[in-house]
N, C-alpha and C positions, 0 to 999 in steps of 0.2 A: 560786453558779454565775453569777449575773448580774454580780456585781462582778468576778469573774475575767474574764468575757467583755469587760466594759467596759475593764478594764486592758489586755487584749490588743489591743483595737481602738485604744485610746489610743496604745499603743506603736507600732503599725503606722502610725497617722496621723502621729505625730511623725517616724518613720523615713522615710516617703515624702514628707513635706512639710517642716515646720519647727515649732519650738515656738511661734513667733509665730503661724503659721497655726492651730495648735491653740488658742491663746488667743482668736483672732478667731472661730473656729468655736464655742468655748464661749459667747462673747457672742451669736452667732447662735442657739445652742440656747436660751439664756435668753429671748431675744426671742420665739422660737417658743412656748416654754412659757407665757409671759405672754399672748401672743396667743391661744393655744388655751384658756387658762383663761377668757378673756372669752366664748368660744363655748360651752364645755361647762358652765360654772357660771353662766351667764346673768347676767353682770355688765354694768353699764352702761359703755359705752366713751365716754370723753370725747375731744374733738378732740385735746387734747394727748397723750394716751396713744396714739391712732392715729398721729399724726404721728411720735412717738418710735419706735414699732415699725416704721413704714415707712422712716424714715431709717436705722435699724439694719440692716434687711434689705437695703436698697439699698447701704449701705456694705459689707456682707459680699459681696454679689454683685460689686460693683466691685472689691473687693480680690482676689477669686478670679479674675476676668477679667484684671486687670493682672498678677498673679502668673503665670498661665498664659502670657500673651504674653511676659513676661520670660524664662520658662524656654524658650519656643520660640526666642527671639532668642539665648539662650545656646547652645542646641543647634546652631543654624545657624552661629554663630561658631566653635564647637568643630569642626564638620565642615570649615569652610574652613581652619582652622589645621591640622587633621590632614591635609588634602589637600596643603597646602603643605609639611608636614614629610615627606611620603612621596616627595618629589622628591629626587634626588641620586644619589650613587654606589651606594648599596645597592639601590635599585629599578631602576637602569638608565635612569631618566628624566633628562633634562637639567634642571638647576636654573636658573631664571631669575635673572639678575644685573642689578640696577638700578644705573645709574651716575649719580652726581650731576654735573651740568654747571655 
């Protein structure tokens, strides 16, 4: 049942984001598991391990933020293009014609 649920969640994640984002999220998950193992199993945390975990988590958050901003920019561009396409004879709105001088 857990494996089936994991597969459904994976399919939904890839459908709504991308396979690259799924791979990045997998890396983030590994970093969280390693970080939590230091806490729960009372392991000694070296400075190098801590820096590696922090860099991975920051990279994941930065990637998520940049992907989100890119999708917002694409939506805004599509909205402007759709608005321009809605002008013309079919809608009854006058289409703007630009002339090169």
